[in-house]
N, C-alpha and C positions, 0 to 999 in steps of 0.2 A: 621819623614816619609820616607818609603823608594822611592824611583823612582819608574815609571810601568815597570815592565819589558815589554824588547823589541818584543818580540812573541805577548803581547798581544795587542801591540800597534798597530803592523802588522794584528791581527787579528778582530779588534777593525775598523780598513781604510778595510779590504776586509768586512765586514761585512756594514759596510756603503756602499761600492761599489755596492752588494748584493740588499741593498733594494732598492737604485738606478732604478739596472734594473727589481727589481720588481712591483717599481714605474711604469716605464715606461710601463711593461707587463700589468697594471692595468687601465695608461690612454686608450694603446689601446683597450684593452676592451672594456672600456666603449665607448668607438666612434663607435666602432664594434657594442654594443648596442642600441645604439640610431638608427642606419641605422637598424637592425632588429625590433626595435618599430618602425619607420616608416611602415616600412611593414605588418607588424601585422594591425596597427591601416588602414592603407590604403584597405588592403583585407577586410574590414569590407562594405565596397563599392559594395561588386561582391557579384553577386547571389547566390552564395554555402556561403555566412556566415550568418547564423539566428540572427542577431541583432536585441537586444530587447530597444531600447534607447528611451525612450518617456517619456513622461514629468507627464503622470499617473500610478501610482506605482501598477509593477507587485502584481499575488497573492504570501504573504509568506510563504515558506514552516516552517520553526521557529513558524508561529502562527498558523500552520495546527497542528503541534506535540503538543501545549501548548493547540487550542481546542477540540484534540483528546482525552488530560490529563485531560482534565475539564469535559469532556460527561464520562470520564470515572469513574470521582469523584462522577457525579451526578448521574448517572445509579448504581453505585454499593456504596452508600452511606457508610463513614466508610473505603472502602476496599485501596483505592487508595490517599488517601487524607495525605497533609504532615503534620496536627496537629490530635490533639486529639478529635474525634468527639462523643459529648454525649449528652445524649436525652435536656439538659439542652442548648447546644450552637447548635444543631442540625439546628435550624431554621436561625440563623443568619449566620452562615458559608455557609449551602443552601443557603440562597440568594443572599450571596454577591456573589459567583461564580456564579450561573446563572446570577447576571445582568453584572459580567465580562463577562461571554461565550459569550450574547448576542452583548455586543460590539466588540468582535474581530469578531463571526458570521457576525453580518452585515456589518464588515470592509469588511472580506476576501469576503463574497456574490457577493459583489458590484465591489470592484476590479476584480473579477475573471468575473463579468457579463462587466464590464466598457472593460475589457482588451480587451473581444470580438467585444465589439461592433466597437472599435477605430480602433484595428487588422485587422478585415475584415468588416469595412467598413457597420456594420450593423445597421438598424436607431434605435433613442432611446429608449432604454425601461427601462427612469426612474432608474437610477442604483439605488442610495441612496435609494430610497423607495423601492425597489422590495430586497434590500439587509436586509432591518428591515423586511419586511414583509416575505421575506424566513426563516430568522433565529425565528422569532415566529411561523411561520409552524413549523419549526424543533424540538423546543421546546416543539412546542404543544405535536407531537408523543411522547415525554419522556416515558410516561405512556404504551403505547404500544410497545414501543420497549421495555423496561425494562421485559414487560409480555413477551416477544418473548425470551429474551435470559432467563429468567428464567427458560423457557422450554426446550433451549440447554443444560443449566446449570445440569437441572436435567435428560434429559435421558442420558448426558453424563456420571455423578454418576452412574445411573440406569446402563448401558453397561459397567460401568470400575471394574472389582475386585481390582483394582490399587489402583484406589484412597480412598485416606480416609475419604476425607469429602468434601461439598461444598465448601471451604472455599479456600482447595488447585486449584481447579479447579478453583475458579475465582482470586486465585493468581496466577496462573502456569503454568494455560493449555495453550500451543498457539493456539489451534482450537479455543479456547474460545475466546483467544485475537482479532484475525483473523475473528471471525462471528461478535464480539462486534463491530468492526471498520465496517465491511461490512454493518451491518444495518441501522448504522449511513450514509456512504456515500450512499445506495439504497437512501435513503428518499431524499436527495440532488439531486443523479442522478431524481431521480419522479419527483424531482421540475423545474425540466428542470436545472439546476445549472451548469452552466462548469465548464472545469479545476480543481475545489478542491473538489470531488467524489474520480474521480484518484489519486490525488494527495493520497488523503486519506487513499484509496487500497493499491498505489505501498508503502506507509510506512509501512503500516501493513504487507505484503510482504518482507521489506528489514528486517523488525523485526523477524517474525514466519517464512517465508520461504514458506508460503500460500498466493497463489496468486486468487484472486477471485475476478471480474471484478464488478463493482456497478448497471451493468443493469444487472447481472443476478438476477432472480427472483427464492427464497429459502425460502419454507415452515418451519415449524413449527418444533423442535423437530432435529433440526439436529446436529448431531454428528461429528467432525473432530478425529477422533481419531491419534495421534502420530502428522501427519501436514505435516511432510518437505516437497516439493516438487510439492505440489497439486497445479491441473491452475483448475479454472472455466470459460470457456469464457462468453464472456457479453451476450450472445443468449442463455445463457442456464438454462432450468426451472427445478428444482427441489422440491419434495413434499416434505411429512411429513414424518415424522421418518425414513428420510434416514439415514445410516453412511456410510464415504467412511476414508481412510488408508493413510498412507502416501505414495505419489508419484506417484497419480491419476490423470489421466489428462483427463479433461471434452471439448474435443478440439474441433476446425474445421478441414478443409479441407487442404492442403498445397494452399495456393488461388495466384495468380495470380495480375501481377504487380500492374496492376490498379484497384485493389482489391479494396483496398481503398476509393475509390470514391463509384464503381460500386453496391461494396457489402452492403453497407452502412444501417443499419438498415437490413436489412435483415437473418431472424436464421439460422445459422449458427453452431451452438453446439447444441447437446441433450437436451433429455427430460428424465429425471428420473424420474418413479412415485412414489409412497408412499411406505415403506414401504423397500425397496433395500439397501442392502447392496455390498459395491464395494472392494475389497479387494487393498493389495497394489502393486502399480508398472503398474495397469491398462489402459488403451487407450479407449476413447469411441468417436467418432468422426462424425459429420455429422450433418448438422440442423434438417433431417429426423427420425434420430435415435431413441425409442424412445424405452427403459427396462421399460420393463413391471412390476407391482407394484412387493411386494414383492418376485424378483427375487436375484439371490444372484451372481452377478460375480467375478470370481476366479482372483485369483493373476498375474499378466503378460498376460494378455487377451490383444488383437486387438481386437475392436471391431466396427467393421461400417453399421450395420445391426441393424432391430431393432428385437425386440424379446419381446415375449407373455409375460404374470404373472405367475409368478411361475415357473421360468426357473433359472434352474443352466447353467450357461457358468464357463466350468474350460478348463485347458490346459492340453494336456495327459501328464503323467509322464515322463518327462523326460530319457533318455539312462544313466545312469551314471559311468562312469570310474574310477575306483578304482587303484592307481597305486602302 
């Protein structure tokens, strides 16, 4: 065997020396990291750090998503199931799903109530008992929610020439996905459950681009066409047979810094009566603003005043410049 080349030996020595320098540098960074870690942990004791360290579990976003998926499977049987659903196994599979859903709902509702009790020093509300009772209350309303959503799906199909079938709408339309989650979250909101309804609606917002506060009141045959960028505020009231398009805002005026406590529960968002159509990009603001039934609000309209029934509000045709 030939002796190692002298250049190779020198290169190896240089490399070992470089590795030693890199090791020293890494040790220095680790020591700096230790100081940074202590500073981050120490800052948790400051008033401007929102810390949630408790012996009771906080509601789980992952569990909320699982609850939503189970509810979709139960409300629309066979559409969102992972396995095959047929007349023979229907009762078994749905029974199992409802049982799992009940346990998850009870746990997450209880965690939400217990969180507020302990966090804000509220009187005991018998969290576990209320969680089980509220879970049953929601499950009892599923047939009613299903009937509402059936009307929403049919209204969407009736007004959309591009829709090929009810199945296509249920499977793929973001408007129906957002309305489904809204109708579930709204029922929990009515039951006075904290945290959970808003977590559901924000999950829908993140997946569809449609932001519907669970406190909004929305009637039958509600249609969201396309949907991206829609905002519907907490105290909005929407009647029956209303259709809105992408980019619509049903919102409140810009609020003062203390509005979070001063205006809590006060109507801040508009009322939309039956059979109204609101086109893309329209903004309607204010708790005293009412859009009368059968009215049409054109695209990009900015509206802060009430209008009577059978009114058409449109922007003037802009002057276009061709160069």
